N, C-alpha and C positions, 0 to 999 in steps of 0.2 A: 532558844530558851531564854534570852532576856527579854522577848519579846511577851512571851507569857506572862512572864514575873511582873511587867507592867501591864497587861490587861490585868492581872489575877488585885493588883494594887490599885488600879483604878476601880476595878468595883469593891473593893474591901473601901472607901473613897466616898461609894454611894449608897454606903448603908447608912440607917436614920444613926442620929448619932445620940447617943444615951451617956446620962453623967456616968461617967468609968473615969478611975483615975488613971492617972500617965503611966503607970506600971501596969497596972491589967490589960493596958491596951496593947503594949510593948510586947506580954505577954500571949496575948490571944494571937496576936501576927507573927510569931516566930515561932507558934505552934502550926499553926497554916501552910508558912513555907518550908518546914519542916517537912510536914505529910506529903507538900507536892512533890518535894524535892526526893521524898522515900518510891513516890510511885512513880517517879519517872524512870528512876534507876532500875525499877522493878521491870517495866519495861524494855525496856533496854539490854536488861540482864534474857528475859524471855526471845528478844528476837537474837540475842548471841545463840541462844541454844537452838531453835530452829535452823538458823544459819549452820552450826557446825551437825548437826543432824543430817542435814540435806546434803552436807559435803562428804559424811561418811557413807552413808545411801548413794550418792555417785560414784564414789569412788571403788566399792563395792560393785555395785552395776559395772563400771570398766572390767575389772577386773575379772568377772565370770565370762563377760566378752574376749576379753582377750585368752582366756584359758579353751573357751571354746575354739578360735581360730586358730591357736597352735597346736592343740591336740587335736582337731576334729579328723585330718587326716589319717591319723592309727585308728580312730575310733574308728572310721569307714574301712579301714585296711581288716580288722580285726570282724569287721561283720561280713566283707567280701569273702573271708579265708572261711565265716563258718557256713555259707552258702555254698562254696564252691566255682566261686565266681574270680578270684583273684588273676590279675592278669595275667601272671608269670605262670599260676597253674593250671597248664594248657595238658598236661597230660592228667591233674586230677581227676578224682573217680566223682561222678554226681553224688547228693545226698542219698543215704540210704547205702551206698554203695562202701564194699572192704577196698580199703589200703591193699597195692599190692606190694608184696615183698619180694625180697631181692631174687631169690628163687624162683617165683612166678614171673617176675618182670623179663628174666633170662628166660625161660621158658618159651614165653609171648614172643620174644625176638627172634628166637632158633624159629619157633613156629612160622612167623612171617619172611623170614629168609627163606622156609623151605618153600614156601606159597607163590613168594616171588622165583624164584629157580624153575619152578615147575613151570609158572606161565612161558618164562622164557625158553624153555624146553620145548612147549606145545608150539611156539612162534616158531622155533626154530625148524621143526617138522613140516610145519605149513609151508616154510619158504622153501624146504626141501623138495616137496611134495611138487609145487610151482614150476622148481626148476628141473623137474622131471616133466612134467608135463609140455614144460616150452621144449625142451631137448625132444620130447616124441614128434610136437609138431613140426620141428625143423629138420626130424629126418625124415618124416613122412613128408615135407616139404621139397628137401630134398631129392626124396624118392622119387616123385612128381618131376621135378626138371629132368634126372635124367631119365624118365622115360618118354619125355618129350625130344630129349636129345638124342635119343636112341632112334625116336619117330622120324626128326630130322635126316639122321644120320643115314638110314634104312632108304629114304628115297630121293636122294640127290638131283631125280629128274624134276621133284616139283617143282627146285625153286628156276631150274631151268625155265619150266612150262609157264612160270608167274612171268620172269624176265620177257621172253615173248611176248606176252600176254601185255605187259606192260607197254613195249613197243609198239605193239599193235592200236592201244589203245593210245599212244603216242603220237602217230601216226594219222590216226585217226582226228584226233584233234589240231593236230597241223594241217587237214584238209577239213575246214569246215565248210558243210554244206549250204547252199545259199536257199530261197527258201522255196524254191524249184527242185530242190533234193540233189542238185548238181554239189562238188565240193569243191576247192580252188583249182585243185589241178587239173578237173575234167576242166573248167571255164578256162583255165590258162591254153590245155591241147587245144581248143574248140580257137582261143584265138591264134595262136602257132599256125592252126593250117589257113584260118580269113589273111592273116598278115601274109604266108607265102604265097597263096592268092591274089597277093593284094586285095580282098574285098572286103572294100574301104566303106561300106554300107553295112556288113557285118562287126566290123571292127566299133563302128558308130555306136550300134546297139549294146557295147560292151562298156564303152566311153561313161563314166561320172557323168551325171546331169549337170550338176556344182562345180566339180572345181576341174573339169574339161582333161586332156592327155598331154603329158609334159614329154619331152623328146630329151634326151641326155646320150651322146656319144660315149662319154666315157661314166663310172662309177661316181665320179667324184663331179656331184649335179653342183652346178655354175646357179649363182642368183640371179641371173637372167636367163635360164634354160627358156627357151619357146616350148610355149602353152596354148593347143589347139582345142577351143570349143566343141562338145557334142556335135554341134550343128555343121561344123566348119569340117572336121573329119572326114565326113563321106566322101568331098569333093576336092582333098585337099591335094592330091596326086597330079589333079588336074591343072593347079595353078603353076604360072611360068615367071611367078618371082621367086626371087634367090633370098633363104634368109639365113643370117648366119648363125650357127646353130652350137657354134664354141669355138674351141681355138686346136688346132693339130699337138698332139703330145710329140714334146720333144722338137716342134717348129718353132709353136708359137704363133701361128699364123692362125686366120679365121679360116674357120669351116664354113664357108660361102657356098650352098646348093639350094636348087630348088628342091621341094620335097621328095620328086621322084628318084631325083642323082642321089639324096641323102638316104634313101633307099635300099636303091643300088649298091652305094658303099658302105652304106655300117648296117642294113635291116636284112641281109640276104638271110632268110628262114630257113635253105637247104640243111643245113648242119644240124640244124637243129629237129627236124621230122624224126630223128631217129640218133636223139641223145647220148651221150656215154654217161652221164648223169643229168638226174633231176632233185634240187634241192628245195624244200618248202621253209621257209624262215629259218634256213640256217647259213648265213652270210660267209663265205668265206673272201680271206683275204689274200685274193691270188698273185698281183701284180702290185708294182711300185704305186698305182693311184689310191689315194686314199679313199676307202667306201664310205659313205655319208649318206645311203639309203635312209636307214634308221633314222637317222633325223632328221631327213626331213618328211618322212612318211611315217610317226613313230608308231602308228596306230594300222599300217598297213600289212598286207600279206603278199610275202613276196617270192615268185616261183623262180628258179634260175633253172636256165638250160644251158647244159655245159658241156664244151667240144673241147676235148684235151689234145689237139692238135695230132698232127702227123710224124711219121718216125722221119721223115724224109729232111724236116726242119728241126727234130730233136724237141716237138711239141710247142717251139717259143712262137708256134701260131694258132696257141689256143685261143679259143673266144665263147662267149654267153650273151644271153640276153634277158634281164630282169624283165618279169613283169609283175607290178606294185598293183593291188587290186586293196580297193576298202568298200566299206560298205555304205547305200545311199540311205535316204532316210525308211524305206521300205526294208533295209535288212540285205538288201541285193547285192553281190559283191559284185562291183565297178573296178573298170581298170583306170587309173590314174595316171600311169608310167610305164616307160617304156626305155628300159636304161640298157645300154651296150658294157661290154667290158672285153678286156683282150690284151694282150703282153703290150708293155709299154716301156718308154728307155725309161 
């Protein structure tokens, strides 16, 4: 404000000087200064009025916005109620429908209960029908089982026939034929005849080409048991050399004999030409000696010719000979062992 006043006085001093008395100059100067001050006050008052109006307008605007914020939810709620979309009005009727009265609502509830009860009865009836059907099927099955039981009871001989057939098949399986059509017992019978005749040429034809022929005086085969090759079997009885075939039971002394002496003492085949029993792959523990034939020949077929002994010695003189066969590379049954058995101490 002071700066403007100074500029005005500067401009007044720049006016051309006229011959004017001092009083007149002072009067003009005072008039101009009052006019300037009056204009400045007028402008200031206008600015105050504009600022006041702007403040009032801003206050009104904030008031309107505040009212809209606080009362907006109630307005939306009213609109939703008018459109039938109020979140709590799940059962409210749609627009254009009339509201239910208390009586109508009761009637609808009773109708709904009746419908539900009817559906439950239908389901119960279906379950009863299913149970009846299952019971009928069960009765038919029981009837069929009873008929089968009666048929089986009425034909008892059929079971015996089946058992006999199973035994026949078992015997047939135990006597497997070789490629020439001979079963193991047939081959064993021919071997007994050849041993009885001491036909070692024929015996050699039955011997396994790779494993040879093992001899054991007892059913507990020793690790050092004597084995003759196929080629040596044919001429073994002509040998004068004594071999240790094992140890005598109860004595512990070595069984040192020539092949012919061994045949005389342990391989007398006459009792086995008409044996009391012939067992195929049916090992019997008859004495006190542990039988390990199956352990030594797990894949072998064992044919035992058994002599039950005499009444004179009350059977303690029983004896048997076990012929063990295995298949060769061609599938033929070949003799791999001759194992003796007898009463031991």
